C-alpha positions as CSV (number, residue, x, y, z in Angstrom):
1,M,-15.5,12.0,8.1
2,K,-16.0,15.5,6.8
3,D,-18.0,16.8,9.8
4,T,-15.6,15.6,12.5
5,V,-12.4,16.4,10.7
6,S,-13.6,20.0,10.3
7,Q,-13.0,20.3,14.0
8,A,-9.4,19.0,13.9
9,G,-6.5,20.9,15.2
10,A,-2.7,20.4,15.2
11,V,-0.1,20.7,17.9
12,I,3.5,21.1,16.5
13,V,6.0,20.4,19.2
14,G,9.4,22.2,19.0
15,A,10.4,22.8,22.6
16,G,13.3,20.4,22.9
17,S,16.8,21.5,24.0
18,S,18.5,20.3,20.7
19,Q,21.6,19.3,22.7
20,R,23.0,16.9,20.1
21,L,22.8,19.5,17.3
22,G,24.3,22.3,19.4
23,A,21.7,24.8,18.1
24,D,18.0,25.3,18.2
25,K,17.1,22.7,15.5
26,V,13.6,23.9,14.7
27,F,15.0,27.1,13.4
28,L,17.9,25.6,11.5
29,P,17.6,26.3,7.7
30,L,16.7,23.4,5.5
31,A,16.7,24.3,1.7
32,G,16.2,28.0,2.5
33,K,13.5,27.9,5.2
34,P,13.4,27.1,9.0
35,L,12.9,23.4,9.8
36,L,9.7,24.3,11.7
37,A,8.2,25.9,8.7
38,W,8.2,22.7,6.7
39,S,5.6,21.0,8.9
40,V,3.6,24.1,9.8
41,D,3.3,25.0,6.1
42,V,1.7,21.6,5.4
43,C,-0.8,22.1,8.3
44,Q,-1.6,25.6,7.1
45,N,-2.5,24.2,3.7
46,C,-4.5,21.2,4.9
47,E,-8.2,21.8,4.6
48,L,-8.9,19.1,7.3
49,L,-7.2,21.3,10.0
50,S,-8.9,24.4,11.4
51,Q,-6.3,25.5,13.9
52,I,-2.6,25.1,14.8
53,V,-0.7,25.5,18.0
54,I,3.1,25.7,18.1
55,V,5.0,24.8,21.3
56,L,8.5,26.2,21.7
57,N,11.0,26.7,24.5
58,E,11.6,30.0,26.2
59,S,14.5,31.0,24.0
60,N,12.7,30.8,20.7
61,L,9.2,32.0,21.6
62,D,9.8,35.4,20.0
63,S,11.3,33.8,16.9
64,G,8.3,31.6,16.6
65,R,5.8,34.5,16.8
66,N,7.8,36.4,14.3
67,L,7.8,33.4,11.9
68,V,4.0,33.1,12.2
69,A,3.7,36.7,11.0
70,E,6.3,36.4,8.3
71,R,4.8,33.3,6.7
72,G,1.1,34.4,7.2
73,W,0.0,31.3,9.1
74,S,-3.6,32.3,9.7
75,K,-4.5,29.0,11.3
76,V,-2.0,29.4,14.2
77,V,-4.1,30.2,17.3
78,G,-1.2,30.1,19.7
79,V,2.6,30.0,20.2
80,C,3.1,28.7,23.7
81,L,5.8,27.8,26.1
82,G,6.6,24.1,26.5
83,G,7.5,22.2,29.6
84,E,10.4,20.2,31.0
85,R,9.4,17.0,29.3
86,R,8.0,16.4,25.8
87,Q,4.6,15.3,27.3
88,D,4.5,18.5,29.4
89,S,5.0,20.5,26.2
90,V,2.2,18.6,24.4
91,R,-0.1,19.1,27.4
92,Q,0.4,22.9,27.2
93,G,-0.3,22.8,23.5
94,L,-3.6,20.9,24.0
95,K,-4.7,23.6,26.4
96,E,-4.5,26.2,23.6
97,L,-6.8,24.4,21.2
98,K,-10.4,25.5,21.1
99,R,-13.5,23.3,20.4
100,C,-11.6,20.4,18.8
101,D,-12.9,16.9,18.3
102,W,-9.5,15.6,16.9
103,V,-5.9,16.5,17.4
104,V,-2.9,15.8,15.2
105,I,0.3,15.9,17.2
106,H,3.6,16.3,15.2
107,D,7.2,16.8,16.0
108,G,8.5,20.1,14.6
109,A,11.8,18.3,14.0
110,R,10.2,16.1,11.4
111,P,10.1,18.3,8.3
112,F,8.7,15.9,5.8
113,L,5.0,15.9,7.0
114,T,2.6,15.4,4.1
115,L,-1.1,16.0,3.5
116,D,-1.5,12.3,3.0
117,L,0.0,11.5,6.4
118,I,-2.5,13.8,8.1
119,R,-5.4,12.5,6.1
120,D,-4.4,8.8,6.6
121,G,-4.0,9.4,10.3
122,L,-7.4,11.0,10.8
123,E,-9.0,8.1,8.9
124,A,-7.0,5.5,10.8
125,A,-8.1,7.0,14.2
126,R,-11.8,6.7,13.4
127,G,-12.2,3.3,14.8
128,T,-10.1,3.4,18.0
129,G,-9.8,7.1,18.6
130,A,-6.0,6.9,18.5
131,A,-3.5,6.2,15.6
132,T,0.2,6.7,14.9
133,A,2.2,6.8,11.8
134,A,4.9,4.1,11.7
135,V,7.1,2.1,9.3
136,P,8.0,-1.6,9.4
137,V,11.5,-2.1,10.9
138,K,14.1,-3.2,8.2
139,D,16.9,-4.3,10.5
140,T,17.0,-7.4,12.8
141,I,16.4,-6.2,16.4
142,K,17.9,-7.9,19.4
143,L,16.9,-7.4,23.0
144,G,19.9,-6.9,25.2
145,D,20.4,-7.0,29.0
146,D,22.2,-4.5,31.3
147,N,25.5,-6.2,30.4
148,E,25.0,-5.7,26.6
149,M,24.4,-9.4,26.1
150,V,21.8,-10.6,23.7
151,R,18.8,-12.1,25.4
152,E,16.3,-12.4,22.6
153,T,16.0,-11.8,18.8
154,L,12.6,-10.2,18.2
155,H,10.4,-11.1,15.3
156,R,10.9,-8.3,12.8
157,Q,7.6,-8.9,11.0
158,R,5.7,-7.4,14.0
159,L,8.1,-4.5,14.8
160,W,7.3,-1.0,13.7
161,A,9.3,2.2,14.1
162,V,6.9,4.8,15.4
163,Q,6.8,8.4,14.0
164,T,4.6,11.4,14.1
165,P,1.9,12.5,13.3
166,Q,-0.1,10.8,16.0
167,V,-3.8,11.4,15.9
168,F,-6.3,11.2,18.7
169,R,-9.8,12.0,19.6
170,F,-9.4,15.1,21.7
171,D,-11.1,13.8,24.8
172,I,-8.9,10.6,24.8
173,I,-5.6,12.4,24.6
174,T,-6.5,15.1,27.1
175,R,-7.6,12.5,29.6
176,A,-4.4,10.5,29.0
177,H,-2.3,13.6,29.6
178,G,-4.2,14.3,32.8
179,Q,-4.0,10.9,34.3
180,V,-0.6,9.4,33.3
181,T,2.3,11.1,35.0
182,D,5.1,8.6,34.2
183,E,7.6,9.9,31.6
184,V,7.0,8.5,28.1
185,T,8.6,9.2,24.7
186,D,5.4,9.6,22.7
187,D,1.7,10.4,23.1
188,A,0.5,7.0,21.9
189,T,2.0,5.4,25.0
190,L,-0.1,7.6,27.2
191,A,-3.3,6.4,25.5
192,E,-2.0,2.8,25.7
193,R,-1.6,3.2,29.5
194,L,-5.3,4.0,29.8
195,G,-6.2,0.9,27.8
196,Y,-7.0,2.5,24.5
197,E,-6.0,0.6,21.3
198,V,-3.7,2.6,19.0
199,K,-3.9,1.9,15.3
200,L,-0.7,1.8,13.3
201,Y,-0.8,3.3,9.8
202,M,1.8,3.5,7.2
203,G,4.2,6.4,7.6
204,S,7.1,7.2,5.4
205,Y,10.8,6.3,5.5
206,Q,11.5,9.9,4.4
207,N,9.6,11.1,7.5
208,I,12.9,11.4,9.5
209,K,13.4,13.2,12.7
210,I,16.3,15.7,12.8
211,T,18.3,15.0,15.9
212,T,22.0,15.0,14.8
213,P,24.1,16.8,12.2
214,E,24.0,13.6,10.1
215,D,20.2,13.7,10.1
216,L,20.3,17.3,8.8
217,A,22.6,16.2,6.0
218,L,20.2,13.4,5.1
219,A,17.3,15.8,5.1
220,E,19.1,17.9,2.5
221,I,19.3,14.8,0.3
222,V,15.6,14.1,0.8
223,V,14.8,17.6,-0.2
224,K,16.6,17.2,-3.5
225,D,14.8,13.9,-4.2
226,R,11.5,15.5,-3.5
C-alpha cells in the first residue's frame, strides 16, 4: 500500500464548543502539552501521512496557528474554521487537503492516537474504501423506549463502540459529505448512508475522548501508564 498511502492526509477536528468542560478542551493541558498536540504530534511523525489540516472554532484559530509554529508541524497545510455541526467542520477540513487519495479523520479531543491506529486504519480501508477504529462493548446494552422502559437486550457480541480515527478513500468521503445533509455523529455514518461498507478494526480502550472533567482525570492516569 506504499504508493497510495503516500498520498494520505489527516483532518484533526477540534471545533466543538466544549460546553461540558467549561473551557476550550483541545487547548487544555495534558501532562504539560495541549490536548490537541498529542494527536497532531503523532500525525506529524507518521511517514504514511503527507499533510495535516486542523479544524478549530473561531475563538481558538489564532491559538492553533501559534501552536503550529511553536511545535514545528511542517505537515500542517491549513488551520481552518469549522462549522456549526461536526460534519460541517470535517467538510471544511477536507476542502483544505490537496491531491489526497486517502484521508484519516480524527477527533482532536482523543489524545491517545498511535501510529498503529493510523497504519491499521489505512490497511483496513483498502478493501471497502472506508474503515473505523472501534472496540467491542464490555457492558450489557439495553434498548429503551421514550418512557425509559427496556424494550430489548442487544447481543453484546455484535456491538462495537466506535472511535476515531476513521479512514476513507478521499472520493468516497467527499461525495458522502456532499450528498448527505442529515445530522450524524460520525463520518462513517455518512458513507453508510450512500451504501458503502465500513470495515471495523480494533481500536484501543485507552483511545478515550475527553468530554467531561472526569475524562480529563482519566487521561492523566493513562499518561502515567504509558
